C-alpha positions in Angstrom: 79.7 59.8 100.7 80.3 63.3 99.8 83.6 65.1 99.7 84.8 67.8 102.0 84.0 70.7 99.7 80.3 69.9 99.3 77.9 71.8 101.4 75.0 69.3 101.3 74.9 65.7 102.5 77.1 63.8 104.9 80.6 64.9 105.7 81.8 61.5 107.0 84.7 59.9 105.1 85.0 56.2 104.5 87.5 56.1 107.4 84.8 57.2 109.8 86.4 60.6 110.5 84.6 63.9 109.9 86.0 65.8 106.9 86.7 69.5 107.2 84.2 71.9 105.7 85.2 74.3 103.0 85.9 77.8 104.6 84.6 80.9 103.0 87.3 83.4 104.1 86.9 86.0 101.3 90.7 85.9 100.7 90.2 86.5 97.0 89.4 90.1 97.8 92.5 91.0 99.9 95.9 91.3 98.3 99.1 90.4 100.2 99.7 94.0 101.1 96.0 94.2 102.2 96.4 91.2 104.4 99.3 92.9 106.2 97.1 96.0 106.7 94.3 93.8 108.1 96.7 92.2 110.6 98.1 95.6 111.6 94.6 96.9 112.1 93.7 93.9 114.3 96.9 94.5 116.3 96.3 98.2 116.8 92.6 97.7 117.6 93.5 95.0 120.2 96.2 97.2 121.8 94.0 100.3 122.0 90.9 98.5 123.2 92.9 96.5 125.8 94.4 99.6 127.2 91.1 101.4 127.4 89.5 98.4 129.1 92.3 98.2 131.6 92.2 101.9 132.3 88.5 101.9 132.9 88.4 99.1 135.5 91.9 99.3 137.0 90.4 100.5 140.3 88.5 97.3 140.8 91.6 95.1 141.1 94.3 93.5 139.0 92.3 90.4 137.9 89.2 92.4 137.0 91.4 94.7 134.9 93.1 91.7 133.3 89.9 89.9 132.4 88.2 93.1 131.0 91.3 94.0 129.1 91.5 90.6 127.5 87.8 90.7 126.4 88.2 94.3 125.1 91.3 93.2 123.2 89.3 90.5 121.4 86.6 93.1 120.4 89.4 95.5 119.4 91.1 92.8 117.2 87.8 92.0 115.5 86.7 95.5 114.8 90.2 96.7 114.0 90.6 94.0 111.4 87.1 94.7 110.1 87.9 98.4 109.7 91.2 97.7 108.0 89.6 95.1 105.7 87.1 97.8 104.6 89.9 100.3 103.7 92.7 97.8 102.7 94.3 98.4 99.3 
């Protein structure tokens, strides 16, 4: 059986459970201060995109605005963090 860090072969441990795969997060590129900037970028992106999504569809009803705002917040978090990661110190 292969260990959890290997990318080829079976990921089953001797106990029968599936071992976690090694994640490639790219954390070696971002410092601690940069990680804070990335989180802040995600927060700001989610806030702005959620507000814009809510504002654009508020006339269709509360639940529609809530759902669109939630989806827009997810996109804003992703792209805000991506933008901040690009320009993080």
